C-alpha positions in Angstrom: -10.6 0.1 8.7 -12.0 -1.0 12.1 -10.4 -0.4 15.8 -9.8 -3.3 18.4 -8.2 -3.6 21.5 -5.7 -6.3 22.9 -4.3 -6.8 26.6 -0.8 -5.0 27.0 1.5 -2.8 25.5 4.8 -4.4 24.9 5.8 -6.8 21.9 6.4 -10.5 21.6 5.2 -13.5 23.5 1.9 -14.0 24.7 0.5 -10.4 24.2 1.4 -11.0 20.4 -0.5 -14.3 20.3 -3.4 -12.4 21.7 -3.2 -9.9 19.1 -2.8 -12.4 16.5 -6.5 -13.9 17.8 -8.0 -10.8 18.0 -7.2 -9.6 14.7 -8.1 -13.1 13.3 -11.4 -12.7 14.9 -11.8 -8.9 13.6 -10.9 -10.3 10.2 -13.5 -13.0 10.5 -16.5 -10.9 11.5 -15.6 -8.9 8.3 -15.1 -11.3 5.4 -18.1 -13.6 6.7 -18.3 -16.3 5.5 -14.9 -17.0 5.1 -12.8 -19.2 7.4 -9.7 -17.0 8.2 -7.0 -20.0 8.8 -4.3 -18.5 10.7 -2.9 -14.7 11.3 0.6 -14.5 11.9 2.5 -11.0 13.1 6.0 -10.4 13.6 7.4 -11.7 16.9 9.4 -8.6 17.3 6.5 -6.3 16.3 7.0 -2.8 18.4 3.9 -2.3 20.3 4.4 1.4 21.1 1.5 3.8 20.0 1.9 4.8 16.4 3.8 1.5 15.9 3.0 -0.1 12.1 3.7 -3.3 11.2 2.3 -5.9 8.8 1.0 -9.4 9.5 0.1 -12.1 7.4 -3.8 -13.9 7.1 -4.6 -17.2 5.7 -8.3 -16.6 4.3 -9.5 -20.1 2.8 -6.0 -20.4 0.9 -5.3 -16.9 0.2 -2.8 -14.7 1.3 -3.7 -11.2 2.9 -1.4 -8.9 4.3 -2.6 -7.0 7.2 -1.2 -3.4 8.1 -1.6 -2.7 11.7 -1.3 0.2 13.6 -1.0 0.7 17.4 -3.1 3.5 18.4 -2.4 3.8 22.2 -0.9 2.3 25.2 -4.3 0.5 26.1 -3.5 -1.6 23.6 -5.7 -0.7 20.9 -4.9 -1.3 17.5 -6.4 -0.3 13.7 -6.0 -2.4 10.8 -6.2 -2.3 6.8 -6.4 -5.2 4.4 -3.9 -5.7 1.6 -3.9 -8.5 -0.8 
């Protein structure tokens, strides 16, 4: 499990895309040399502290669920991979 930061503290839209990109980068670092094709999080995910939601990741053709937990109002989050 690791902790990352994304900018903003509200759900959906541009912020969600930034979080998806950050999560994709974090997963790529953990799974090198695996290629992370896409990360998709719910558009209506609550990004308030202590919120938990699932994102989907395509890793070299395999599907993974990523549980994301928002840590604080500064946008830090942690994640846990599931398969």
